[in-house]
DODREN-142118 format. One record per residue: x, y, z of N, C-alpha, C in turn. Coordinates in steps of 0.1 Angstrom, whole numbers, padded with zeros to 4 digits, always signed. Layout:
<rs>
XYZXYZXYZ...
</rs>
This chain:
<rs>
-0074+0662+0701-0086+0667+0708-0098+0668+0699-0095+0671+0686-0106+0672+0676-0111+0658+0673-0124+0657+0673-0131+0644+0669-0133+0645+0654-0128+0637+0646-0130+0637+0632-0142+0630+0627-0151+0636+0619-0163+0631+0615-0163+0626+0601-0167+0614+0598-0168+0609+0585-0180+0614+0578-0179+0623+0569-0190+0631+0564-0188+0637+0550-0198+0643+0545-0197+0651+0533-0187+0662+0535-0188+0668+0547-0178+0678+0551-0170+0671+0562-0158+0665+0559-0151+0657+0569-0145+0666+0579-0153+0669+0590-0148+0678+0601-0143+0691+0596-0149+0697+0586-0145+0710+0580-0142+0720+0591-0151+0721+0600-0149+0731+0611-0147+0724+0624-0141+0712+0624-0139+0705+0636-0130+0713+0646-0120+0720+0640-0111+0728+0649-0117+0741+0652-0127+0746+0644-0134+0758+0647-0141+0756+0660-0145+0744+0663-0151+0740+0676-0143+0729+0682-0130+0730+0682-0122+0719+0687-0123+0715+0701-0129+0725+0709-0132+0722+0723-0146+0719+0725-0154+0720+0714-0169+0719+0716-0173+0705+0721-0167+0694+0716-0171+0681+0721-0168+0680+0736-0156+0685+0740-0153+0684+0754-0162+0693+0762-0166+0705+0757-0175+0713+0764-0189+0706+0765-0193+0700+0754-0206+0693+0754-0206+0681+0763-0195+0674+0764-0194+0663+0773-0194+0667+0787-0188+0678+0790-0188+0683+0804-0202+0687+0807-0209+0693+0798-0223+0698+0800-0232+0685+0803-0230+0675+0794-0238+0663+0796-0236+0657+0809-0223+0656+0814-0220+0651+0827-0227+0659+0838-0226+0672+0836-0232+0681+0846-0247+0679+0847-0254+0678+0835-0268+0676+0835-0272+0663+0841-0265+0652+0837-0268+0639+0841-0266+0637+0856-0257+0645+0861-0254+0643+0876-0262+0653+0884-0269+0662+0878-0277+0671+0886-0288+0664+0894-0288+0667+0907-0299+0661+0915-0311+0669+0915-0323+0663+0916-0336+0670+0916-0337+0680+0927-0343+0691+0924-0345+0701+0934-0358+0699+0941-0357+0697+0955-0369+0694+0962-0372+0706+0972-0364+0717+0970-0365+0729+0979-0379+0735+0978-0383+0741+0989-0396+0748+0989-0394+0761+0982-0405+0768+0978-0404+0781+0971-0397+0791+0980-0388+0799+0974-0380+0809+0981-0384+0823+0977-0379+0832+0985-0381+0846+0982-0373+0850+0970-0376+0862+0964-0368+0866+0952-0354+0869+0956-0352+0874+0969-0338+0877+0973-0330+0864+0974-0336+0854+0979-0329+0841+0981-0326+0835+0967-0335+0836+0957-0333+0831+0944-0321+0839+0938-0320+0852+0941-0309+0860+0935-0296+0854+0940-0296+0850+0953-0283+0845+0959-0279+0832+0952-0289+0825+0947-0286+0812+0941-0283+0813+0926-0282+0825+0920-0280+0827+0906-0266+0822+0903-0265+0814+0892-0252+0808+0887-0248+0816+0874-0236+0821+0874-0232+0828+0862-0227+0817+0852-0233+0816+0841-0229+0806+0831-0219+0812+0820-0221+0825+0818-0213+0830+0807-0213+0845+0808-0202+0852+0804-0201+0866+0803-0197+0870+0789-0204+0880+0784-0202+0885+0770-0188+0890+0769-0182+0890+0756-0168+0894+0754-0165+0908+0760-0174+0917+0759-0171+0931+0764-0173+0932+0779-0180+0922+0785-0183+0922+0799-0196+0930+0802-0203+0934+0791-0215+0942+0793-0227+0933+0798-0227+0920+0795-0238+0911+0799-0233+0899+0806-0241+0894+0815-0239+0880+0821-0251+0872+0818-0248+0859+0815-0259+0849+0814-0260+0842+0827-0271+0842+0833-0273+0836+0847-0284+0826+0847-0282+0816+0855-0293+0806+0857-0297+0806+0871-0311+0806+0873-0317+0806+0886-0326+0794+0886-0324+0785+0895-0332+0773+0896-0325+0761+0889-0331+0749+0889-0326+0737+0884-0328+0736+0869-0318+0730+0862-0320+0728+0848-0331+0717+0845-0331+0707+0854-0341+0696+0853-0347+0693+0867-0359+0688+0867-0365+0685+0880-0370+0671+0880-0369+0664+0892-0376+0651+0893-0372+0641+0883-0380+0631+0880-0378+0621+0870-0384+0625+0857-0391+0636+0856-0398+0639+0844-0389+0646+0834-0377+0651+0838-0368+0658+0829-0373+0672+0826-0382+0677+0833-0387+0691+0830-0378+0701+0837-0375+0712+0830-0367+0722+0837-0375+0732+0845-0370+0735+0857-0378+0744+0866-0370+0757+0867-0358+0758+0861-0350+0770+0862-0353+0780+0851-0346+0791+0852-0347+0801+0841-0333+0807+0838-0332+0811+0826-0319+0817+0821-0322+0832+0819-0313+0841+0825-0315+0855+0824-0303+0861+0817-0306+0872+0809-0295+0880+0804-0295+0893+0813-0284+0895+0820-0283+0905+0830-0272+0916+0826-0276+0928+0825-0266+0939+0822-0257+0940+0835-0244+0940+0833-0235+0941+0845-0236+0955+0852-0240+0965+0844-0241+0979+0850-0254+0981+0858-0264+0974+0854-0277+0975+0860-0284+0962+0861-0281+0953+0870-0287+0940+0871-0302+0940+0872-0308+0951+0876-0322+0951+0878-0330+0951+0865-0323+0953+0854-0329+0954+0840-0327+0941+0833-0326+0930+0840-0324+0917+0833-0336+0913+0825-0334+0904+0816-0345+0898+0807-0343+0883+0806-0354+0876+0806-0353+0861+0806-0353+0856+0792-0345+0845+0790-0345+0838+0777-0358+0830+0776-0366+0831+0765-0378+0823+0763-0375+0809+0762-0384+0800+0768-0383+0786+0766-0391+0781+0754-0387+0771+0748-0395+0765+0737-0408+0759+0743-0407+0754+0755-0419+0748+0762-0415+0746+0776-0425+0743+0785-0422+0741+0799-0413+0729+0801-0413+0719+0791-0405+0707+0792-0391+0709+0786-0389+0720+0780-0376+0722+0772-0365+0724+0782-0354+0717+0779-0342+0719+0787-0337+0733+0786-0329+0738+0795-0323+0751+0794-0311+0752+0785-0309+0763+0778-0297+0765+0770-0285+0764+0780-0274+0759+0775-0262+0757+0784-0249+0762+0777-0250+0767+0765-0238+0772+0758-0242+0784+0750-0234+0795+0751-0239+0808+0746-0227+0815+0738-0231+0822+0727-0221+0829+0718-0227+0842+0714-0222+0853+0720-0227+0866+0716-0221+0870+0702-0229+0878+0695-0224+0883+0682-0215+0895+0686-0206+0899+0676-0197+0910+0679-0203+0922+0684-0215+0926+0679-0221+0938+0684-0230+0935+0697-0230+0923+0701-0236+0919+0714-0251+0922+0713-0257+0921+0702-0272+0923+0700-0278+0909+0697-0270+0899+0695-0276+0886+0692-0268+0875+0701-0276+0865+0704-0270+0853+0711-0273+0841+0703-0263+0833+0700-0265+0819+0695-0263+0810+0706-0273+0802+0710-0273+0793+0721-0276+0779+0717-0270+0769+0724-0274+0755+0722-0277+0749+0736-0283+0737+0735-0287+0730+0747-0286+0715+0745-0283+0709+0756-0283+0694+0757-0297+0689+0757-0300+0679+0748-0313+0673+0748-0313+0658+0752-0302+0652+0748-0299+0638+0751-0286+0634+0744-0282+0622+0746-0270+0617+0741-0270+0618+0725-0260+0626+0720-0259+0628+0706-0270+0638+0701-0276+0645+0710-0287+0655+0706-0284+0668+0712-0282+0678+0703-0281+0692+0708-0290+0701+0699-0298+0710+0705-0306+0719+0698-0300+0733+0698-0303+0741+0688-0298+0755+0688-0309+0765+0688-0306+0777+0692-0315+0788+0692-0308+0801+0689-0315+0811+0683-0310+0825+0682-0319+0834+0689-0313+0843+0696-0321+0854+0704-0316+0867+0700-0325+0877+0700-0322+0891+0697-0324+0899+0709-0314+0907+0713-0315+0916+0724-0319+0930+0720-0332+0933+0723-0337+0946+0719-0335+0956+0730-0336+0969+0727-0334+0980+0737-0347+0988+0738-0352+0991+0751-0346+0986+0763-0347+0971+0764-0338+0965+0773-0335+0951+0772-0348+0942+0773-0350+0935+0762-0360+0924+0762-0354+0914+0751-0359+0902+0752-0354+0891+0743-0365+0888+0732-0361+0890+0720-0370+0886+0709-0365+0873+0702-0374+0865+0697-0371+0853+0689-0374+0856+0675-0364+0856+0666-0366+0860+0652-0374+0850+0644-0376+0838+0649-0384+0828+0641-0399+0828+0644-0403+0838+0652-0418+0841+0654-0426+0828+0658-0421+0823+0669-0428+0811+0675-0424+0798+0670-0418+0797+0659-0414+0784+0653-0400+0780+0659-0398+0767+0660-0386+0762+0665-0374+0765+0656-0364+0773+0661-0352+0776+0653-0345+0763+0649-0344+0754+0658-0337+0741+0655-0343+0734+0644-0357+0732+0644-0364+0726+0634-0362+0733+0620-0363+0746+0620-0361+0754+0608-0347+0752+0602-0337+0751+0611-0323+0749+0606-0322+0736+0599-0328+0725+0605-0327+0712+0598-0335+0712+0585-0347+0718+0586-0355+0718+0573-0348+0726+0562-0342+0737+0565-0335+0745+0555-0322+0738+0551-0316+0731+0560-0304+0723+0556-0307+0714+0544-0319+0708+0544-0323+0699+0534-0327+0707+0521-0335+0718+0523-0339+0726+0512-0328+0732+0505-0317+0736+0512-0306+0743+0506-0295+0733+0500-0298+0720+0501-0290+0710+0495-0278+0705+0503-0277+0709+0516-0266+0705+0524-0267+0690+0527-0278+0685+0531-0281+0671+0534-0293+0667+0525-0294+0654+0523-0306+0648+0517-0316+0644+0527-0312+0642+0539-0321+0637+0550-0321+0647+0561-0333+0648+0567-0334+0656+0579-0332+0647+0591-0320+0646+0596-0317+0637+0607-0324+0640+0620-0327+0653+0622-0334+0656+0634-0348+0651+0634-0355+0652+0623-0369+0647+0621-0370+0632+0622-0359+0626+0618-0359+0611+0617-0356+0605+0631-0353+0613+0641-0351+0608+0654-0338+0600+0657-0328+0603+0648-0315+0597+0651-0306+0608+0657-0293+0605+0657-0283+0615+0663-0284+0628+0654-0285+0640+0661-0286+0652+0654-0281+0663+0663-0271+0670+0659-0265+0680+0668-0263+0694+0660-0267+0704+0667-0266+0718+0661-0255+0725+0669-0245+0730+0662-0234+0736+0669-0230+0750+0663-0224+0758+0671-0219+0771+0667-0206+0770+0660-0204+0777+0649-0191+0778+0642-0184+0791+0643-0191+0802+0638-0185+0815+0638-0195+0826+0636-0193+0838+0642-0201+0850+0638-0194+0858+0628-0201+0865+0619-0195+0874+0610-0191+0887+0617-0181+0894+0612-0177+0906+0618-0188+0917+0620-0197+0917+0611-0208+0927+0611-0220+0922+0619-0219+0910+0624-0230+0904+0632-0243+0900+0623-0241+0901+0610-0252+0898+0601-0254+0883+0598-0244+0875+0601-0245+0861+0598-0239+0853+0610-0245+0842+0613-0239+0832+0621-0238+0819+0613-0226+0813+0613-0223+0801+0606-0226+0789+0616-0235+0780+0611-0240+0769+0620-0235+0756+0614-0231+0747+0623-0227+0734+0618-0238+0724+0623-0243+0716+0614-0252+0705+0617-0246+0692+0615-0248+0682+0624-0242+0669+0623-0253+0659+0626-0254+0648+0618-0264+0638+0621-0261+0625+0615-0268+0615+0619-0266+0601+0614-0271+0591+0624-0271+0579+0620-0275+0568+0628-0265+0563+0638-0252+0566+0636-0242+0563+0645-0234+0575+0649-0232+0577+0662-0226+0589+0668-0212+0592+0662-0204+0582+0659-0191+0585+0655-0189+0585+0639-0200+0584+0632-0200+0585+0618-0210+0595+0613-0213+0605+0620-0223+0615+0616-0218+0623+0605-0227+0627+0596-0224+0636+0585-0224+0650+0590-0217+0659+0584-0216+0673+0589-0218+0683+0577-0224+0694+0580-0226+0704+0570-0228+0718+0576-0226+0728+0568-0227+0742+0573-0238+0750+0565-0244+0759+0572-0252+0769+0566-0253+0781+0574-0258+0792+0569-0259+0805+0576-0273+0807+0581-0274+0815+0592-0286+0822+0595-0283+0837+0594-0291+0844+0586-0289+0858+0584-0298+0866+0594-0292+0873+0603-0299+0880+0613-0307+0892+0608-0303+0897+0596-0310+0909+0591-0323+0905+0583-0322+0893+0576-0334+0889+0568-0342+0879+0576-0336+0873+0587-0343+0862+0594-0344+0849+0586-0335+0847+0577-0336+0835+0568-0323+0827+0569-0324+0815+0566-0312+0806+0564-0308+0808+0549-0294+0807+0547-0289+0809+0534-0276+0802+0532-0272+0800+0519-0260+0795+0515-0253+0805+0506-0240+0804+0505-0232+0811+0496-0222+0802+0488-0216+0806+0478-0207+0798+0470-0195+0793+0480-0191+0802+0488-0180+0798+0497-0184+0787+0507-0196+0788+0512-0200+0777+0522-0203+0764+0514-0208+0765+0502-0210+0753+0494-0197+0746+0491-0186+0754+0488-0173+0748+0486-0167+0742+0499-0170+0749+0510-0166+0743+0523-0172+0729+0525-0185+0729+0522-0192+0716+0524-0187+0705+0515-0180+0708+0504-0175+0698+0495-0161+0694+0498-0154+0701+0507-0140+0698+0510-0139+0685+0518-0128+0678+0516-0126+0666+0524-0115+0668+0535-0109+0679+0535-0098+0681+0544-0103+0690+0556-0095+0690+0567-0099+0697+0579-0094+0712+0578-0102+0721+0576-0099+0735+0576-0109+0743+0584-0106+0755+0589-0116+0763+0595-0124+0771+0585-0136+0774+0589-0145+0782+0581-0149+0795+0589-0151+0806+0582-0156+0818+0588-0170+0821+0583-0176+0831+0589-0189+0837+0584-0186+0849+0576-0190+0849+0563-0187+0861+0555-0195+0873+0559-0189+0885+0561-0197+0896+0564-0206+0901+0552-0217+0907+0555-0225+0913+0545-0221+0927+0541-0216+0935+0551-0212+0949+0549-0198+0949+0543-0194+0960+0537-0180+0961+0532-0170+0961+0544-0158+0956+0542-0148+0954+0552-0143+0968+0556-0139+0969+0569-0132+0982+0573-0118+0982+0566-0110+0993+0569-0097+0994+0563-0087+0984+0569-0076+0982+0563-0066+0973+0567-0061+0976+0581-0058+0988+0584-0053+0992+0597-0063+0988+0608-0075+0991+0606-0085+0987+0617-0086+0972+0618-0086+0965+0607-0087+0950+0608-0075+0945+0615-0063+0951+0613-0051+0946+0620-0051+0949+0635-0057+0960+0639-0058+0963+0653-0067+0953+0660-0078+0950+0653-0087+0940+0659-0080+0927+0660-0073+0922+0650-0067+0909+0651-0056+0909+0662-0048+0920+0663-0038+0920+0673-0044+0919+0687-0055+0926+0689-0061+0926+0703-0067+0912+0706-0073+0906+0696-0079+0892+0698-0067+0882+0701-0056+0884+0693-0045+0875+0695-0039+0876+0709-0038+0888+0714-0033+0889+0728-0043+0883+0738-0056+0885+0736-0065+0879+0745-0065+0864+0744-0064+0858+0732-0063+0844+0731-0051+0838+0738-0040+0844+0736-0027+0839+0742-0028+0839+0757-0034+0850+0762-0036+0851+0777-0045+0840+0782-0057+0839+0775-0066+0829+0780-0061+0814+0778-0053+0812+0767-0048+0799+0765-0038+0795+0777-0030+0805+0781-0020+0802+0791-0028+0799+0804-0039+0806+0807-0047+0804+0819-0053+0790+0819-0058+0786+0807-0064+0773+0806-0053+0762+0808-0042+0763+0802-0031+0754+0804-0027+0753+0818-0026+0764+0825-0023+0764+0839-0033+0756+0848-0045+0756+0844-0056+0749+0852-0058+0735+0847-0052+0731+0836-0054+0717+0830-0047+0707+0838-0053+0695+0840-0046+0684+0846-0034+0680+0838-0023+0677+0845-0010+0675+0839-0011+0664+0828-0018+0654+0830-0019+0643+0819-0026+0648+0807-0034+0659+0808-0041+0664+0796-0034+0675+0789-0024+0681+0794-0017+0692+0788-0012+0689+0774-0006+0678+0772-0001+0674+0758-0013+0674+0748-0024+0669+0752-0036+0669+0743-0040+0684+0740-0040+0692+0750-0044+0706+0748-0034+0713+0738-0022+0710+0740-0012+0717+0731-0013+0711+0717-0015+0698+0716-0017+0693+0703-0030+0698+0696-0040+0700+0704-0052+0706+0698-0050+0720+0693-0042+0728+0701-0039+0742+0697-0030+0742+0684-0021+0733+0683-0013+0732+0671-0021+0728+0659-0031+0719+0661-0040+0716+0650-0048+0728+0646-0053+0735+0656-0061+0747+0653-0053+0757+0645-0041+0759+0648-0033+0769+0641-0031+0764+0626-0028+0751+0625-0026+0746+0611-0039+0748+0603-0051+0744+0608-0063+0745+0601-0068+0759+0599-0064+0768+0609-0066+0782+0607-0059+0788+0594-0046+0784+0593-0038+0789+0582-0043+0783+0569-0047+0770+0569-0052+0764+0557-0066+0770+0553-0074+0773+0563-0087+0779+0561-0086+0793+0555-0076+0801+0561-0074+0815+0556-0069+0814+0541-0061+0805+0537-0056+0804+0524-0068+0801+0514-0076+0792+0519-0088+0788+0510-0098+0800+0509-0100+0807+0520-0110+0818+0520-0105+0829+0511-0092+0834+0512-0088+0845+0504-0087+0842+0490-0086+0829+0486-0086+0825+0472-0099+0828+0465-0110+0831+0473-0123+0834+0467-0124+0848+0462-0114+0857+0465-0115+0871+0463-0104+0876+0454-0106+0888+0448-0095+0894+0440-0083+0899+0448-0072+0900+0441-0059+0904+0447-0060+0916+0456-0068+0926+0452-0069+0938+0459-0076+0937+0473-0083+0926+0475-0090+0923+0488-0083+0913+0496-0073+0906+0491-0068+0894+0498-0063+0897+0512-0055+0908+0514-0049+0910+0527-0060+0914+0537-0070+0922+0533-0081+0925+0543-0089+0913+0546-0091+0905+0536-0099+0892+0538-0092+0883+0547-0078+0882+0546-0070+0874+0555-0071+0879+0569-0070+0892+0571-0071+0897+0585-0084+0895+0591-0095+0897+0582-0109+0894+0587-0111+0880+0591-0106+0871+0583-0108+0856+0585-0101+0852+0598-0088+0856+0599-0080+0851+0611-0086+0857+0624-0090+0870+0623-0096+0876+0635-0109+0869+0639-0118+0866+0629-0131+0860+0632-0129+0846+0638-0120+0838+0633-0118+0824+0638-0111+0825+0652-0102+0835+0654-0096+0837+0666-0106+0841+0677-0116+0849+0673-0127+0853+0683-0135+0841+0687-0137+0832+0677-0145+0820+0680-0137+0811+0689-0124+0810+0686-0115+0801+0695-0114+0807+0709-0113+0820+0710-0113+0826+0723-0126+0824+0731-0137+0824+0724-0150+0821+0730-0150+0807+0735-0144+0797+0728-0143+0784+0733-0136+0783+0746-0124+0789+0747-0117+0789+0759-0124+0796+0770-0131+0807+0767-0139+0813+0778-0150+0804+0783-0156+0797+0773-0167+0787+0778-0161+0777+0787-0149+0772+0784-0142+0762+0792-0139+0768+0806-0134+0780+0806-0130+0786+0819-0142+0788+0828-0155+0790+0822-0166+0792+0831-0174+0779+0834-0169+0767+0829-0176+0755+0832-0175+0752+0847
</rs>
C-alpha cells in the first residue's frame, strides 16, 4: 500500500502516511467528479442543512464542516467555506481563511494534541498538494501564523534554505506535494514531508519542522539524519518540553493502541474483500517501520531517557496512524 519514492529520503515516512496516497487519490477523484453548483442563493438555515462533516477532532470537541461547493463552474473557483465548529456550541463556529477567492478548499485536517492547531492540506492539481497551519484562538477565531504569507510557499523556501533540497520544486512548477507526518506530544512542532520532482513516481522527499511557538521552520540533528537515511522507517516530531513520567507515557500509549486496534478492525470490516490483503500488508509494514523508527530515534538519547523516548515515539506515530484511519473512515 505504501508508495516508495526514489529520493534523498527514500520514503522515510512513507508508512507514517501509508494511507495518505490513497486518501489523496480519493480526494482527487471526489474533486474531479464534483459537479458545478448552479443552485440559487439559500437561506442560512438551508445552508446549515447542507453542511458536510469532513473531520472530527480526536477528542470530539470540534468538527470540520464544509458548506457549499469546493469548486464552481469551469473556472475552478471555490464557492464553499470550511468551518471549525465546537460540538458543544455550534453557534460559535469560525471559518478557515482562504488564500484567495480562487484557492481550493482544504480537504485533509490534522489537529495538534492540545487541539489548538490544525495542519491542513488541499488538492491543487495532479501531483500538487498545498499545506496550511491554523491556530485556534479563544474565544474561537482562526489565526494564520504566517501573517498573510503563503504557508506552503514559505515551507518550500525554507526547505531549500535549511538544506533539505537544492531546488524549490513548488516554485519551478513541477510536481510538488506538502504532506503531514506527525505532531509532537507538546504541540510545539509539526513534522512536514515535502516531495517534488519532474516525474510523479520519482519525486524526492524530505522533512522539516514548523515550530508553532516561534512561528518558524527549523531542522534538528535527528531530522537531518532522517533525511539522509535510505531505508523505510517512521519519523516522529521531537517535543520541545521535557517528557512526562514513564507511567503517564505508558497510559497514553495504551489508550492510543486500543483506539487504533478498534479503528483498524472497523476499517477492515468496511474494506472491499479484494483489498483486505493489501490493507493487512500495509499494517504489517507500518508495524515493521514503527519498530525500526523507534530503535533509530531512541539511539539519539542517553540510556536514562531511552524507555521514555520509546514510549513517546510509539505513541506519537500511533496517534498519526489513528488519524489516517479516521480520515479514511470519514471519506
